[in-house]
Steps between C-alpha positions, in 0.01 A plus 500: 500500500493859389249669735351856509308616805216746448462703821727621768272522808433146592705424195800544709434148646514358151819683418667331803350170390614524125861593586742464210215392258380855508547679159280808554233693701176626361354800692371845445841654526504649841828587682465209718438255215815649321695448821383135517609430150835675543578318817437167328692606184196448271300737267177667604219477248184702503298305250461139395599594150846606637574169661722280278447119457473334849381167624289589802324820605408540876204734513485641842250784441141543612277285271179607342332358813652796695476752219865470394667441169658155592261291301554682184860501541492121553292473190751709292784274610306181423420623148877538454558143590626573853423277798321705774480460877244756637453593864160455657216591526369448147134451400406163360381642172828675468686176565288318252580763230869497579509126488359506154756756391769271643368203316484681167855612546632167626619640832426464869296734723453463878372703796726521802327503833831490675402381850444132420867493393640637829702247690283505818175455290653225313600330830139539616356351183745216529405405853135541395552226245649276765191540704273428195690173437372387841168690574236724362528881535193587717515875489704806390520824694672787316541879528668756293496858381292570191809606313636134504163320473583392142815289609317376802254328270784347302652361822173367631432341167841311515379347831148402411446552129298797400169350382249478627499835687240712656518815702220588738370833616733726698493636851683813604678575822796733557752515215410147379223349287417141569329225305444123490523302187671204330802468276576174332191367703679564824327732763666843502500773754653823352582840667603782263632841602300667232662834534754699287689832539443644144839691502687217680337168397810285574491582877262501795415124494493339833651196331517361150379131533428253785375154416400209719379166387373224718482115463428226755856491614561872575522846360755649247547876502692741286546762776601765251551525121870476563477229767553320715282190453346346810381146553278454797420129569145455625470457882336172559542317826378130509316368813567199715250242589341725766455783260788722638723689260837338452725804521829327418391309194763457237313726244517786757889497502531693161542873508180701514623713212772427243661813335606451134730770361591814687424869517653734237548882489296690261832613334563136416140459381555775238867405406474122515161342542318699233769492226525119562125465449520703165766269381295191572222665297732559211601145508140384483411750223461230233290262711186449311307398819517852623277635227166368602601539865562886454153518350342326787681701767401818338139401467483407864663819597246699309203321647637536853580862450147562396372346813741710723428826326736792441766555771435780744731797456722564799777765565665392819837658618819298476474212767687530820775248573472280810855457657612147436710495807208547719318214337806270541554608856160337589603166371 
């Protein structure tokens, strides 16, 4: 493929993912963008019209949903007959109009929510499928920062299906907003850190995502967006004829927690896990099943965001670091 990447902020992840297929960078022309292009040996363009014929455009700029130019740049590429992968979030009406443009031009358009394609999340979803082959999912408990609410809906939908969904009234306490609802018909408890630093929106989250699903046989947890995955078989001790708990029953010999995957550094998250996820999204760009799915995810996100309300504006200082050696010394 001949790929151009529009944007050099989060677009850096896409540049790493595209690798040798990169033939150009589209940006406003800052010194940093020029340096990115020079370091990769490709031209820097400052308008869509300057870009020569390419196969795919990765549009990694704020969409109209966030007041940015990403949607119109995506539209311009589609009109030229270029396949487009656009970074989330994108409003459903924007997606619908861009899908029409893509259909008219005979090309593909997709929204990349990134996180469902991360290796730890894929592992979590694969184990969830194993559970569902045996038992029904009884509940979902999830938490996230509002900045990554859009991809959380995508992940939860891949567990349960999205429809029918409903999001109940919220309660507020501390930095989190909580609500009860349903997704795919499954009871959902959701906590959202509905706060944002207006000058530093990518920081100051207590965490990105945590997801727990429960079935009759136990609880599966994605401890963090980047893993590990934890399987906690349900504690159940049978009773003898006198009603006493049998504390050495065979089912009790299994580990109380099974850890799937391992911890990773944030350096590896940025350098490996995220580019790998982008590569998977590019590989799925032409999958027609993603079109209606993208519309449903965006619609659910819009409805949930309306229930949560606007994020509170915060301006905390840079967080302090807890010495890891002191934590490890306790164990």
